DSSP file (Angstrom, degrees, kcal/mol; ACC not computed):
  #  RESIDUE AA STRUCTURE BP1 BP2  ACC     N-H-->O    O-->H-N    N-H-->O    O-->H-N    TCO  KAPPA ALPHA  PHI   PSI    X-CA   Y-CA   Z-CA
    1    1 A M              0   0    0      0, 0.0     2,-0.5     0, 0.0    24,-0.2   0.000 360.0 360.0 360.0 128.7   71.2   63.1    4.2
    2    2 A G  E     -A   24   0A   0     22,-2.9    22,-2.5     1,-0.0     2,-0.4  -0.790 360.0-130.1 -98.7 131.5   69.5   65.8    6.4
    3    3 A L  E     +A   23   0A   0     -2,-0.5    20,-0.2    20,-0.2     3,-0.1  -0.647  30.1 170.3 -77.2 126.0   68.1   65.0    9.8
    4    4 A K  E     -     0   0A   0     18,-3.1     2,-0.3    -2,-0.4    19,-0.2   0.783  61.9  -3.9-104.8 -38.8   64.5   66.3   10.1
    5    5 A K  E     -A   22   0A   0     17,-1.6    17,-3.4     0, 0.0     2,-0.5  -0.974  55.0-138.3-159.6 139.2   63.3   64.8   13.4
    6    6 A T  E     +A   21   0A   0     -2,-0.3    15,-0.3    15,-0.2     3,-0.1  -0.904  17.6 178.8-101.4 126.2   64.5   62.5   16.2
    7    7 A F  E     +     0   0A   0     13,-2.8     2,-0.3    -2,-0.5    14,-0.2   0.843  65.7   1.2 -91.1 -40.7   61.9   60.1   17.5
    8    8 A K  E     -A   20   0A   0     12,-1.7    12,-2.9     2,-0.0     2,-0.4  -0.993  49.5-160.7-154.8 139.3   63.9   58.1   20.1
    9    9 A E  E     -A   19   0A   0     -2,-0.3    10,-0.2    10,-0.2    -3,-0.0  -0.995  12.8-168.3-120.9 125.9   67.4   58.0   21.6
   10   10 A I  E     -A   18   0A   0      8,-3.1     8,-2.9    -2,-0.4     2,-0.1  -0.940  19.8-133.2-117.4 109.0   68.4   54.8   23.4
   11   11 A P  E     +A   17   0A   0      0, 0.0     6,-0.3     0, 0.0     3,-0.1  -0.402  25.5 176.5 -62.1 131.1   71.6   55.0   25.4
   12   12 A K  E     -     0   0A   0      4,-2.2     2,-0.3     1,-0.5     5,-0.2   0.801  66.1 -37.4 -99.7 -45.0   73.8   52.0   24.7
   13   13 A N  E >  S-A   16   0A   0      3,-1.9     3,-0.5     0, 0.0    -1,-0.5  -0.858  81.0 -66.6-160.2-167.1   76.7   53.0   26.9
   14   14 A S  T 3  S+     0   0    0     -2,-0.3     3,-0.1     1,-0.2     0, 0.0   0.693 131.9  31.6 -70.7 -16.5   78.5   56.2   27.9
   15   15 A T  T 3  S+     0   0    0      1,-0.1    23,-2.3    22,-0.1     2,-0.3   0.389 116.5  53.2-120.7   2.2   79.9   56.8   24.4
   16   16 A E  E <   +AB  13  37A   0     -3,-0.5    -4,-2.2    21,-0.2    -3,-1.9  -0.985  50.7 174.4-139.8 149.7   77.2   55.3   22.1
   17   17 A K  E     -AB  11  36A   0     19,-2.0    19,-3.5    -2,-0.3     2,-0.5  -0.988  29.7-123.8-148.0 152.7   73.5   55.6   21.6
   18   18 A I  E     -AB  10  35A   0     -8,-2.9    -8,-3.1    -2,-0.3     2,-0.5  -0.859  29.8-162.4 -96.4 129.3   70.9   54.3   19.1
   19   19 A V  E     -AB   9  34A   0     15,-3.0    15,-2.3    -2,-0.5     2,-0.6  -0.956  11.9-162.8-120.0 128.0   69.0   57.0   17.4
   20   20 A V  E     +AB   8  33A   0    -12,-2.9   -13,-2.8    -2,-0.5   -12,-1.7  -0.945  33.2 154.4-105.9 120.1   65.7   56.5   15.5
   21   21 A S  E     -AB   6  32A   0     11,-2.6    11,-3.0    -2,-0.6     2,-0.5  -0.909  46.9-112.7-144.3 166.6   65.1   59.6   13.3
   22   22 A L  E     -AB   5  31A   0    -17,-3.4   -18,-3.1    -2,-0.3   -17,-1.6  -0.915  39.7-178.4-101.8 127.2   63.4   60.9   10.2
   23   23 A S  E     -AB   3  30A   0      7,-3.1     7,-2.7    -2,-0.5     2,-0.4  -0.829  16.7-144.9-124.0 162.3   65.9   61.9    7.5
   24   24 A E  E     +AB   2  29A   0    -22,-2.5   -22,-2.9    -2,-0.3     2,-0.3  -0.993  19.8 167.0-130.3 136.9   65.5   63.4    4.0
   25   25 A W  E >  S- B   0  28A   0      3,-2.5     3,-1.7    -2,-0.4    -2,-0.0  -0.961  73.0  -4.9-148.5 130.2   67.7   62.8    1.0
   26   26 A N  T 3  S-     0   0    0     -2,-0.3     3,-0.1     1,-0.3    -1,-0.0   0.882 128.9 -57.9  51.5  43.6   66.9   63.8   -2.6
   27   27 A D  T 3  S+     0   0    0      1,-0.2     2,-0.4     0, 0.0    -1,-0.3   0.631 116.0 113.4  64.4  16.6   63.5   65.1   -1.5
   28   28 A L  E <   -B   25   0A   0     -3,-1.7    -3,-2.5    29,-0.0     2,-0.3  -0.921  61.5-131.9-116.2 145.4   62.5   61.7   -0.1
   29   29 A E  E     +B   24   0A   0     -2,-0.4    29,-0.8    -5,-0.2     2,-0.3  -0.759  26.5 176.5 -99.3 144.0   61.9   60.9    3.6
   30   30 A Y  E     -BC  23  57A   0     -7,-2.7    -7,-3.1    -2,-0.3     2,-0.5  -0.950  30.6-122.9-137.7 154.8   63.4   57.9    5.3
   31   31 A V  E     -BC  22  56A   0     25,-2.6    25,-3.3    -2,-0.3     2,-0.5  -0.905  30.2-159.5 -97.2 132.1   63.5   56.4    8.8
   32   32 A D  E     -BC  21  55A   0    -11,-3.0   -11,-2.6    -2,-0.5     2,-0.6  -0.954  14.1-172.6-116.7 126.2   67.1   56.0   10.0
   33   33 A I  E     +BC  20  54A   0     21,-2.8    21,-2.6    -2,-0.5     2,-0.3  -0.961  30.3 158.5-116.7 110.0   68.0   53.7   12.9
   34   34 A R  E     -BC  19  53A   0    -15,-2.3   -15,-3.0    -2,-0.6     2,-0.6  -0.960  46.1-118.7-141.4 148.1   71.7   54.3   13.6
   35   35 A L  E     -B   18   0A   0     17,-2.6    15,-2.2    -2,-0.3     2,-0.3  -0.785  33.5-163.1 -84.8 120.9   74.4   54.0   16.2
   36   36 A W  E     -BC  17  49A   0    -19,-3.5   -19,-2.0    -2,-0.6     2,-0.3  -0.767   3.3-156.7-102.5 152.1   75.7   57.4   17.2
   37   37 A Y  E     -BC  16  48A   0     11,-2.6    11,-2.3    -2,-0.3     2,-0.8  -0.919  23.8-110.5-130.1 155.0   79.0   57.9   19.0
   38   38 A D  E     - C   0  47A   0    -23,-2.3     3,-0.4    -2,-0.3     9,-0.2  -0.763  31.0-179.6 -84.6 112.1   80.5   60.6   21.2
   39   39 A A        +     0   0    0      7,-3.0    -1,-0.1    -2,-0.8     8,-0.1   0.132  53.1 101.5 -98.0  18.8   83.4   62.2   19.1
   40   40 A S  S >  S-     0   0    0      3,-0.1     3,-1.2     6,-0.1    -1,-0.2   0.623  77.3-137.0 -83.9 -12.5   84.4   64.7   21.8
   41   41 A N  T 3  S-     0   0    0     -3,-0.4     3,-0.1     1,-0.2    -2,-0.1   0.900  77.7 -44.5  55.3  42.9   87.5   62.8   23.1
   42   42 A G  T 3  S+     0   0    0      1,-0.2    -1,-0.2    -4,-0.1     3,-0.1   0.406 123.3  97.9  86.5  -2.6   86.5   63.6   26.7
   43   43 A K  S <  S-     0   0    0     -3,-1.2    -1,-0.2     1,-0.3    -3,-0.1   0.079  91.3 -24.3 -93.3-150.9   85.6   67.2   26.1
   44   44 A N  S    S-     0   0    0      1,-0.1    -1,-0.3    -4,-0.1    -2,-0.0  -0.376  86.0 -93.9 -60.3 136.5   82.1   68.6   25.6
   45   45 A T        -     0   0    0     -3,-0.1     2,-0.4     1,-0.1    -1,-0.1  -0.280  45.2-178.8 -58.5 130.2   79.9   65.9   24.2
   46   46 A E        -     0   0    0     -3,-0.1    -7,-3.0     2,-0.0     2,-0.3  -0.854  12.1-156.3-134.7  96.9   79.7   65.9   20.4
   47   47 A W  E     +C   38   0A   0     -2,-0.4    -9,-0.2    -9,-0.2   -31,-0.1  -0.568  15.5 176.7 -80.1 133.7   77.4   63.2   19.0
   48   48 A K  E     -C   37   0A   0    -11,-2.3   -11,-2.6    -2,-0.3     2,-0.2  -0.984  33.0-107.6-134.2 145.5   78.0   62.1   15.4
   49   49 A P  E     -C   36   0A   0      0, 0.0   -13,-0.2     0, 0.0     2,-0.1  -0.501  35.5-148.0 -72.2 139.5   76.2   59.4   13.4
   50   50 A G  E     -     0   0A   0    -15,-2.2   -15,-0.0     2,-0.3   -14,-0.0  -0.311  25.9-104.0 -95.1-176.2   78.3   56.2   12.8
   51   51 A K  E    S+     0   0A   0     -2,-0.1     2,-0.5   -17,-0.1   -15,-0.1   0.733  93.9  92.5 -80.1 -24.2   78.4   53.8    9.9
   52   52 A K  E     +     0   0A   0    -17,-0.2   -17,-2.6     2,-0.0     2,-0.3  -0.608  66.8  69.9 -79.0 119.6   76.4   51.1   11.7
   53   53 A G  E     -C   34   0A   0     -2,-0.5     2,-0.4   -19,-0.2   -19,-0.3  -0.965  67.4-102.3 163.1-176.0   72.7   51.5   11.0
   54   54 A I  E     -C   33   0A   0    -21,-2.6   -21,-2.8    -2,-0.3     2,-0.5  -0.998  12.8-151.7-141.5 141.7   69.9   51.1    8.5
   55   55 A T  E     -C   32   0A   0     -2,-0.4     2,-0.4   -23,-0.2   -23,-0.2  -0.972  21.7-164.8-114.9 127.0   67.9   53.6    6.4
   56   56 A I  E     -C   31   0A   0    -25,-3.3   -25,-2.6    -2,-0.5     2,-0.1  -0.925  20.2-124.1-122.1 132.4   64.4   52.5    5.6
   57   57 A K  E >   -C   30   0A   0     -2,-0.4     3,-2.0   -27,-0.2     4,-0.3  -0.458  31.0-118.5 -66.1 145.7   61.9   53.8    3.0
   58   58 A L  G >  S+     0   0    0    -29,-0.8     3,-1.5     1,-0.3     4,-0.4   0.804 110.5  68.1 -58.0 -30.6   58.7   54.8    4.6
   59   59 A E  G 3  S+     0   0    0      1,-0.3    -1,-0.3     2,-0.1     4,-0.2   0.681  99.9  49.8 -65.5 -16.4   56.8   52.2    2.6
   60   60 A Y  G <> S+     0   0    0     -3,-2.0     4,-2.4     1,-0.1    -1,-0.3   0.435  82.7  95.0 -99.5  -0.9   58.6   49.4    4.5
   61   61 A L  H <> S+     0   0    0     -3,-1.5     4,-2.7    -4,-0.3     5,-0.2   0.898  83.2  49.1 -61.6 -43.9   57.9   50.7    8.0
   62   62 A K  H  > S+     0   0    0     -4,-0.4     4,-2.3     1,-0.2    -1,-0.2   0.904 113.0  47.8 -64.8 -40.0   54.7   48.7    8.7
   63   63 A D  H  > S+     0   0    0     -4,-0.2     4,-2.2     2,-0.2    -1,-0.2   0.902 112.1  50.0 -65.6 -40.5   56.4   45.5    7.6
   64   64 A L  H  X S+     0   0    0     -4,-2.4     4,-2.5     2,-0.2    -2,-0.2   0.928 110.6  49.4 -62.6 -45.1   59.5   46.3    9.7
   65   65 A K  H  X S+     0   0    0     -4,-2.7     4,-3.0     1,-0.2     5,-0.2   0.907 109.2  52.7 -60.7 -42.3   57.2   46.9   12.7
   66   66 A E  H  X S+     0   0    0     -4,-2.3     4,-2.2     1,-0.2    -1,-0.2   0.920 110.5  47.6 -59.6 -44.2   55.4   43.6   12.1
   67   67 A G  H  X S+     0   0    0     -4,-2.2     4,-2.1     2,-0.2    -2,-0.2   0.895 113.2  47.4 -64.0 -41.1   58.8   41.8   12.1
   68   68 A I  H  X S+     0   0    0     -4,-2.5     4,-2.6     2,-0.2    -2,-0.2   0.910 110.7  52.1 -67.4 -42.1   59.9   43.5   15.3
   69   69 A D  H  X S+     0   0    0     -4,-3.0     4,-2.5     1,-0.2    -2,-0.2   0.907 110.4  48.7 -59.6 -42.5   56.6   42.8   17.0
   70   70 A L  H  X S+     0   0    0     -4,-2.2     4,-2.5    -5,-0.2     5,-0.2   0.903 111.4  49.5 -64.4 -41.1   56.9   39.1   16.1
   71   71 A A  H  X S+     0   0    0     -4,-2.1     4,-3.1     2,-0.2     5,-0.5   0.912 112.0  48.2 -64.2 -42.5   60.5   39.0   17.4
   72   72 A I  H  X>S+     0   0    0     -4,-2.6     4,-2.2     2,-0.2     6,-1.1   0.932 112.7  49.0 -62.0 -45.9   59.5   40.6   20.6
   73   73 A S  H  X5S+     0   0    0     -4,-2.5     4,-0.6     4,-0.2    -2,-0.2   0.918 119.8  36.3 -60.8 -45.6   56.6   38.2   21.1
   74   74 A E  H  <5S+     0   0    0     -4,-2.5    -2,-0.2    -5,-0.2    -1,-0.2   0.907 125.9  35.3 -77.0 -42.6   58.7   35.1   20.4
   75   75 A L  H  <5S+     0   0    0     -4,-3.1    -3,-0.2    -5,-0.2    -2,-0.2   0.829 130.6  27.9 -85.8 -32.8   62.0   36.1   22.0
   76   76 A L  H  <5S-     0   0    0     -4,-2.2    -3,-0.2    -5,-0.5    -1,-0.1   0.492  97.6-126.6-107.4  -6.6   60.8   38.1   25.0
   77   77 A G     << +     0   0    0     -4,-0.6     2,-0.3    -5,-0.5    -4,-0.2   0.751  61.5 139.6  68.9  23.6   57.4   36.4   25.5
   78   78 A E        -     0   0    0     -6,-1.1    -1,-0.2    -9,-0.1     2,-0.2  -0.757  63.0-102.4-101.4 147.8   55.5   39.7   25.4
   79   79 A D    >   -     0   0    0     -2,-0.3     3,-2.1     1,-0.1     4,-0.3  -0.500  29.5-133.1 -64.0 129.5   52.2   40.3   23.6
   80   80 A E  T 3  S+     0   0    0      1,-0.3     3,-0.3    -2,-0.2    -1,-0.1   0.689 104.6  53.0 -63.1 -19.0   53.1   42.2   20.4
   81   81 A G  T >  S+     0   0    0      1,-0.2     3,-1.0     2,-0.1    -1,-0.3   0.436  82.6  95.7 -91.9   0.2   50.3   44.7   21.0
   82   82 A E  T <  S+     0   0    0     -3,-2.1    -1,-0.2     1,-0.3    -2,-0.1   0.847  90.7  31.1 -62.2 -40.6   51.6   45.6   24.5
   83   83 A N  T 3         0   0    0     -4,-0.3    -1,-0.3    -3,-0.3    -2,-0.1  -0.277 360.0 360.0-117.5  46.7   53.7   48.7   23.6
   84   84 A K    <         0   0    0     -3,-1.0    -1,-0.2     0, 0.0    -2,-0.1   0.489 360.0 360.0 -76.9 360.0   51.9   50.2   20.7
């Protein structure tokens, strides 16, 4: 799977980050939400994608966003339109 564009990197701790990106595989585009890890063993930082994550067809993005907005609204008490 080829990485085409990174939309967001969310630091989790000093050795892990969550990366939201656009990927391509077999001429189809997907959104990938994946935990990346620092594989450098204390040397120069070398980020690599881990096994933990999800790859989503573009046709499911609006439904996924709707589900995340509902979870934010219910669990965090924030208006789902607040951070569009």
